[in-house]
C-alpha positions in Angstrom: 4.7 7.9 8.6 7.3 5.6 7.2 8.7 4.7 10.6 5.3 3.7 11.8 4.8 1.5 8.8 8.2 -0.1 9.4 7.2 -0.8 13.0 3.9 -2.4 11.9 5.7 -4.6 9.3 8.3 -5.7 11.8 5.5 -6.9 14.2 4.1 -9.3 11.6 4.8 -13.1 11.5 4.1 -15.5 8.7 4.7 -19.3 8.4 4.9 -19.2 4.6 7.9 -20.4 2.6 8.4 -16.8 1.4 6.5 -13.6 2.0 7.0 -9.9 1.5 5.2 -6.6 2.2 5.5 -3.5 0.1 4.4 0.0 1.0 3.7 2.4 -1.8 3.1 6.1 -1.6 2.5 8.2 -4.7 1.7 11.9 -5.0 0.2 13.6 -8.1 -0.2 17.3 -8.9 -2.6 18.2 -11.6 -3.3 21.4 -13.4 -5.4 21.6 -16.5 -7.3 24.0 -18.8 -10.8 23.5 -20.1 -12.2 25.7 -22.8 -9.4 28.2 -22.2 -10.4 28.4 -18.5 -7.7 27.3 -15.9 -9.1 24.7 -13.6 -8.0 24.5 -9.9 -4.7 23.0 -9.0 -5.1 19.7 -7.2 -2.8 17.4 -5.3 -3.6 13.8 -4.4 -1.7 11.2 -2.4 -2.3 7.5 -2.7 -0.9 5.0 -0.1 -1.2 1.3 0.2 0.3 -2.0 1.2 0.7 -5.1 -0.9 1.5 -8.6 0.4 3.1 -11.4 -1.7 3.2 -14.9 -0.3 4.5 -18.2 -1.6 3.3 -21.3 0.3 2.5 -24.9 -0.4 3.6 -24.5 -4.1 1.3 -21.5 -4.8 1.4 -17.7 -4.8 -1.0 -15.3 -3.2 -1.4 -11.6 -3.4 -3.4 -9.0 -1.5 -3.5 -5.3 -1.2 -5.2 -2.6 0.8 -5.2 1.2 1.1 -5.7 0.9 4.8 -2.2 1.4 6.3 -3.4 1.3 9.9 -2.2 -1.5 12.1 -5.5 -3.3 11.5 -5.2 -2.9 7.7 -1.6 -4.1 7.6 -2.6 -7.2 9.7 -5.6 -8.0 7.5 -3.6 -7.9 4.2 -0.9 -10.2 5.7 -3.5 -12.9 6.4 -3.6 -14.6 3.0 
């Protein structure tokens, strides 16, 4: 997965003074008890991409959970 994200990031171009892309992936495991009854174990994974851009004296930020090629391109069009 990470190699594919790297490839997508490398294909992007931007004319801004400064720009960066950040990929984040977090996993969470949850187990809890309600009224002394164990609830099912759950695992969740959150992924996303965030773009930061500085251009013409201002900053812009955008983010998406769509890590496909189309999603990465859309977040990079600030």
